[in-house]
N, C-alpha and C positions, 0 to 999 in steps of 0.2 A: 624503590631499586635506585641504586647508585650508578649514575651514567655520566658521561664526559663527552662534550663536543670540543674538538680541536679545530680551529679555522686558521689556516695558514695561507697569508696573501703574499704573493710575489709581485712587489709593487711594480706596475706598468707592463707586466707580460701580456701584451695584447695578442690577440689572433686573429686579426683581420678588421677591415673598417666597418663602422656602423652605416647603415643605410643612408642616414642624413648626413654623411661628412662632407658633401658639398656645401651644405647650407651653413655647417658650424665650422669647419676646417678644411677648406678646400685644399689648403696646402698639404693634408695628410692624405690625398687620394692615392691609392695603392698600397698604404702602409699595411704591414703584417710582422708585428715585433717578433714573435717567437719563429715564425718561418724564416724570416730574413736572417735572424741569427744564425740558425742552422745551415742557410744557404752560405753565410760567411765561414762558418766553422761546422763543415759535415761531419767532422770527428767527435762531435759532442758526444759526451758520454754520460746518458741519464737512464740506466736500466730500471730504476724503480718506477720514476714515471712512465717509462714504457708499458711496464707490468700493469700499472694503474689503469692505463688506456690513454695517454696522451696523443698519441698518432692515430686514435680513433677520431680525434678532434682535428689534428693538422693534416693527416694525409700527406705527411712529407716521405719522399722516397729514400733518405738517408736515415730514417728509423723505421723500427719494426712496428708492425700493425697488429695488435693481438686480437683473435677471433673471440676470444674469452677473457676480457680483461678483469683485473680484479675489482675496478671501481666502477660505478656509474659515471656517464660522462655527458656532457653537452656543451652549450655556451650560453653566456650571459649577456644582455645589452645593457648599456647604460642608460638609466632613466634621467640622470643629471646631465645639462647642457655641457657642451665642450668636453673636457677631460682634465679632471681636477682630483688630485689625492685626496683632499680633505671631503669634498663633497662624495667622492666615491667610497671612501671608509665609511662615511655615516650613512651612505645608501647600503653597504654592504650590512651595516648594524640595525638595519630597519627603519631608515627614515625617509619619508617620501619627498623627494626634492622639490624645493619651492621655487617660484619664478622669483628671481633677482634682477637686478638692472645694474649696469656700470655708469659710474660717475666719478671724475676726480673730485677729491676731497674739498676743493674751492666751491665746488656746487653745494655742498651741505655745512660749509664751515660755520655760517652765520646760525643757521637752524640748531646745529650741536652746541655752538657756543651758549645760546639761550637756554637750550636744555640742561646744560651743565651748571648755568646759573642758577636755574629754578632748584636744583638739588643743593644749592649753597656751596659750589666749588669757585674758587676764584679763576676767572679765565682771563687771558690777554693774548694779544696777537702782537708779538714782539718786532716783526718785521712786516710792514706792509708790502714791501717788494718780493718777500719770500714768505708767503702767507701759511702759518700753522698755528695750532691753538697751543699755549703753555698753561697747563692746569696746576693750580695751588704753586707755582713758580718751580716746578718739579718736572711734570710730565708732558710729554709732547703727544699731541694728536696730529696726525698728518697721512699722507698717502703712504702705501707700503711701494717702495721703488724697486724692489727686487721681483715683482711679479707683472701679471698682464695689465692693461691700463684699467683703472677704474674699478678694479674687483675687490680689493682690499685695502682696509684703513689699519694703521698700526697706533697703538697706544704704549708708548716707551717710558720707562721709569727708571731713575737710578736708585737701587735698592738699599744702598748707604744711607740715602736721604728720605726714603717713603718706603712704607711697607708695601709688599705686593698685594696684600689685601686691598689697600687703597687703590693701586694702580688698576686692579680688577674691577673695582666699584666703578671708576671711571670707565673702563672699558664696556661695562655692562650698560652704562648710561648711552654710551655713544651707539652700542649694538640696539638699544630699543628705539633709536632715531634715525637710523638708517637702513636701506634695504639693498646694499650691495652684498655680495658673497660672504664675507668674512670680515669681523674685527678682531685683531690679534692684540691681547693685553699680554705684555712682555717686560721684562726688566733684568738688571744683571747688578751685580756688587762690583766695586772698585771702578765705578763710572760715576761721574758727577753731570748735574743737570747743565753746567756750562760746556762739558765735553759733547753731550748730546747735541746742544744747540749748535755747536760748530760744525757738525758734520750734517747738518740738514743741507739737502742739495736740490736742486731742480734739474729733473730729468729732461733729455731733448724731446720728450713729447708733452712737457708741462708739468707733470707730476711732481710734487714737492714733498720730500720727507726725509726722515733719518735714514744715512747710510749705515746699517745695521753692522756689517761686517767692519767698517771703518771705525764704529764707535765703541768696538771691543764688549759690547753688551752681552755676548755670547760666551765670554772667557770664563767668568767666574759667577757663581752663585745664580745662574741663569735660570728664569722661571717663565712659563708660557702657559697661555689658554687661549684656545682658538674659538671664538664665538661664532657659529655659523647662524645664517639666517633661517628661522622657523625650525631649528633642531631642538626636540624635547628629549634629553637623554634618558628621562623616565620612560619612554616609549621604545628604547631599544634593548637589544637582547641583553647586553652586559649589565644595565641597570635593573632589567626585569629578573634576571638571574639572582643578582644580589639582594633584591627585595623579597625573593621567595626563599633567602636563607642559603643559596648555593655559594659557592667558592668561583671567584673570576679573576683571572689573571691576564693582563695586557702586557704585550712583550715587542720591544723595537719600536717601530715608528707608530705602531697600532696605540700604543699608551701617550703618544704626543696628540694624537688627533681624535680619540675617542674619549670622553670625559665620562667617568665611572666611579662616584664616591663609594668606596669600600672595597674597590677591585685592588689586588697585589699590582704592583707596576715595576716593569723591568726595562728600563731604557737602554738603548743600544743601536749602533749602527752597523757595527761588524756582524757579517752574516753567520760566520761560526758561532759567535755568542749568542745570537739569537735562536739558532736551532738548538744550542746546548741549553739555554734557559727553557725552551718548549720542552725537551725530554727531561730535564731537572724538575719541572712542575708537573710533569706526569706522575713522579713518584710522591708528590705532596698533594695533589688535588684529586680527590678520590669522587667527587661529585660536583660539576659545574662545567665551567666553560675556560678554554685556554685559547686566546686569540693573538696571534702574532703576525708581523709584518716583516719580510725581508726588504729593506730600502737600497741596498747595494744595488740590485738590478736597475732600479731606476737612475740612481747616479751614473751607472755606466751608459745608460740611455742618452741622458742629458750631455754626456762626454763622447757622444758618437763613437763607441767603443765596443763592437760587437764581440771580440775576443775577450774582454773583461766582463761582458754580459754573460756569455757562455760560461766563463768559469764560475761566476756566482751561482748559475743554475745548477751547475756540477755539483757544488759544494752542498747546496740544499739536497739534491739528489742523493749524495754520500750518505747525509744525515738521516735520509729517510729510512734507512735500513734499520737504524736503532728505534726510530719512532714507530715504524710499522710492527717492529718486534714487541715493543712495549703494549701496544694496543691489546684491550681484551674486546670480548664479545659485547660488551656494554659501551664502547667508545664509536664515535662518528668522526670522521676526518674529511674536512671539505677544504679543498685547494681552489685558489682563483687568483684574479689580479683585481685591479681597480680602473684600469685605463690600459693605452699602450704608450710606448716611447720607442719608436722604431729607430736604431741608431744608423740605420742606412738610407733614411727618407730624405734626407738633404738639408734637415733643420735640427736643433737640439731641444726642442718643446715637446711635451705630451702630445700623442696622437690620438684621435678619438676612434676607439677600437673596441669590439667586443672582446671579451674576456672568456679564457678556458674554465671548464667546471669539472672538476674531479670530486666524487663522494664515496669514500670508501667505508665499510662497516662489513666486519667480518661475517655476520650473520646474513647479509644480503647478497644476491646475485647482483651482476652487471645489468645495468639498464640504459637505454638511450634516454637522457632528460631533455632533449629536444633544445632549441634555442629559446631561452626564457626572457622575459620582458623586463626585468630589473635585476640588479645586484642584490636587491632585499631579500630575493628568495633564500639566500643563504641564512639571514637571520631567522627568516620564517621557519626554516626547515630545522635549525638548531633549536629553536623554542619548541617545535613540535617533538622534537627527539627527547628534549629534556622535560616534556610535559608541562610547559610555562604557557602564560599568556602570550598571545600574539603580538608581534612588535607593530608598528604604525604601517608598515608598508611590507608587501612580499607575499607569495605564495609558497607553500611548503611542496617539495617534490619527494618527501619521505616516503609516500605511498606508491610511487613509481619504483622505488628500489625493492624490486620483488624479492619475495622470501623464496627459500629453497623448497 
């Protein structure tokens, strides 16, 4: 029987702080992204989400609460520490978060240098006063200076001078020899190794790395792969589906952060385009998985702009009309988020929040799905619905979606 799972993630649309927020992000106390957006913009118009049952989760006076919502509803807790989009998305797709550690690259520089040399790469440290690794005279290995301290290392290459495949091989070697959250292998065209070295900077907190926006690495021929710690794509829902012969489409930010060989990929940040791509793929995929992320919600959170945030949610809701109309009896829609990013909390970083959970299937009645332990329950439920092997992490809630 042909079936489809549609996963729609509204990046950073949290619904209230985790119980452990004081331990991880004490500055997030009181955060509630969705409710505070509605507080700021009480005229927000999201009739489809209301019909699905969003206010059975939010209980906000500006919205209508449905006694018999279309969807099953609940909340999801984050199993990964902090509030990270990459870890959040991989948890959504069925990875059990592993314990990582934070360390500036200088702490691992000599160990990584030796490991690369064992693999017969040429490795130098051009500037002792500004320490980074230069590999094969082209690729820079250093801190990511656009994120939190000690979480990510970048492996940056000029793709006119070296192939992306070689940059990725260097990145994989680095990944195997450090335990930080992420190693990002990236590169762009029309950039030289000399240009990259000229924009290596030391941040106020001591991190040393390429200033990626200044380097122009994003402007032409940009390629990137995020290498997470302890992440096995083979044990995630998209690869499980591909390996079972099903079609998989990854749309928007989802295709940036989830690796799935064999999936169709549709890059894009614009919310309208992401929603149109989902609806278009519903005409092409008859049996498989469509997974998409709306990123502009997160960007509005970083900009501390609740009006823009509300507008992006409204745009998603507008396109939900077409999406819901296209759904058949053999489709399952799951909507959620990956963390919070409360634009009213007083800082512009992610907030450690639970996420909303809406799961709609025409043949199922609405059920209360409770407060669940991990975002991975999304992947587990998707695999259950598609009758696939279980992902590494998560518990299916499909059986709770009572039949009429």
